[in-house]
C-alpha positions as CSV (number, residue, x, y, z in Angstrom):
1,M,0.0,0.0,0.0
2,H,2.9,2.4,0.8
3,R,4.3,1.9,-2.7
4,F,0.9,2.6,-4.3
5,T,0.6,5.9,-2.4
6,Y,4.1,6.9,-3.4
7,N,3.4,6.2,-7.1
8,L,0.1,8.1,-6.8
9,I,1.8,11.1,-5.3
10,R,4.3,11.1,-8.2
11,I,1.6,10.7,-10.9
12,I,-0.9,13.3,-9.7
13,P,1.3,16.4,-10.4
14,L,2.2,15.0,-13.9
15,A,-1.5,14.4,-14.6
16,L,-2.4,17.9,-13.5
17,V,0.3,19.4,-15.7
18,L,-0.8,17.4,-18.7
19,F,-4.5,18.3,-18.1
20,F,-3.7,22.1,-18.0
21,F,-1.4,21.8,-21.0
22,F,-4.1,20.3,-23.1
23,Q,-6.8,22.7,-21.8
24,C,-4.8,25.8,-23.0
25,K,-6.3,27.3,-26.1
26,D,-5.1,30.1,-28.1
27,P,-7.7,32.9,-27.7
28,V,-6.7,34.4,-31.1
29,E,-7.1,31.1,-32.9
30,E,-10.5,30.5,-31.2
31,K,-11.7,34.0,-32.2
32,C,-10.4,33.4,-35.8
33,T,-12.2,30.1,-35.9
34,Q,-15.5,32.0,-35.0
35,A,-14.8,34.7,-37.5
36,C,-14.0,32.2,-40.3
37,G,-17.1,30.3,-39.6
38,F,-19.1,33.5,-40.0
39,F,-17.1,34.3,-43.2
40,V,-17.9,30.9,-44.7
41,K,-21.6,31.4,-43.8
42,C,-21.6,34.8,-45.5
43,T,-19.9,33.4,-48.6
44,E,-22.5,30.6,-48.8
45,E,-25.3,33.2,-48.6
46,A,-23.7,35.5,-51.1
47,Q,-23.0,32.7,-53.6
48,K,-26.2,30.9,-52.8
49,M,-24.4,27.6,-52.4
50,K,-23.3,25.2,-49.7
51,I,-19.6,24.8,-49.1
52,E,-18.9,21.2,-48.1
53,G,-16.2,18.5,-47.8
54,E,-12.7,19.2,-48.8
55,L,-13.5,22.7,-50.1
56,L,-14.9,23.7,-46.7
57,K,-11.9,22.2,-44.9
58,S,-9.5,24.0,-47.2
59,A,-11.3,27.3,-47.1
60,T,-11.5,27.2,-43.3
61,I,-7.8,26.4,-42.9
62,Q,-6.8,29.2,-45.3
63,C,-9.1,31.6,-43.5
64,I,-7.8,30.8,-40.1
65,D,-4.2,31.1,-41.4
66,G,-4.9,34.5,-42.9
67,C,-6.8,35.6,-39.8
68,T,-3.9,34.7,-37.5
69,R,-1.5,36.7,-39.7
70,F,-3.8,39.7,-40.1
71,Q,-5.7,39.4,-36.9
72,S,-5.9,43.1,-36.0
73,Q,-7.8,44.0,-39.1
74,I,-10.0,40.8,-39.4
75,L,-10.9,40.5,-35.8
76,T,-11.6,44.2,-35.5
77,C,-14.0,43.9,-38.4
78,Y,-15.6,40.8,-37.0
79,D,-16.0,42.4,-33.6
80,A,-17.5,45.5,-35.1
81,E,-19.9,43.6,-37.4
82,P,-20.5,40.2,-35.8
83,N,-23.9,39.7,-37.3
84,S,-23.6,41.5,-40.7
85,C,-22.1,39.9,-43.7
86,N,-22.2,43.2,-45.6
87,G,-20.8,45.2,-42.7
88,M,-17.9,42.8,-42.2
89,A,-17.1,42.8,-45.9
90,E,-17.2,46.6,-46.1
91,C,-15.0,46.9,-43.0
92,M,-12.5,44.5,-44.6
93,K,-12.5,46.4,-47.9
94,Q,-11.8,49.7,-46.0
95,S,-8.9,48.1,-44.2
96,G,-7.4,47.0,-47.5
97,L,-7.7,43.3,-47.0
98,D,-9.6,42.6,-50.2
99,E,-6.7,43.7,-52.4
């Protein structure tokens, strides 16, 4: 029993470290994921089509990659117009992101 307690005492801190390590999420990436989900929805509405499968996966990855690089402009527009496709698009045009 003593050995079991000793091993348990050694394992608990490691388990806690691993738990907190895997719980850490990048807030910018989370926000970009939300913004890109909204952007895809807006694109679907504007093009009157459903984006699915590999195209959806590829578009989402590219959007998140661009968002993390240009986060100040994209996330500012998303925060300013979180429910308006036209508002977000206009904001992005004004910030020069559509060029």
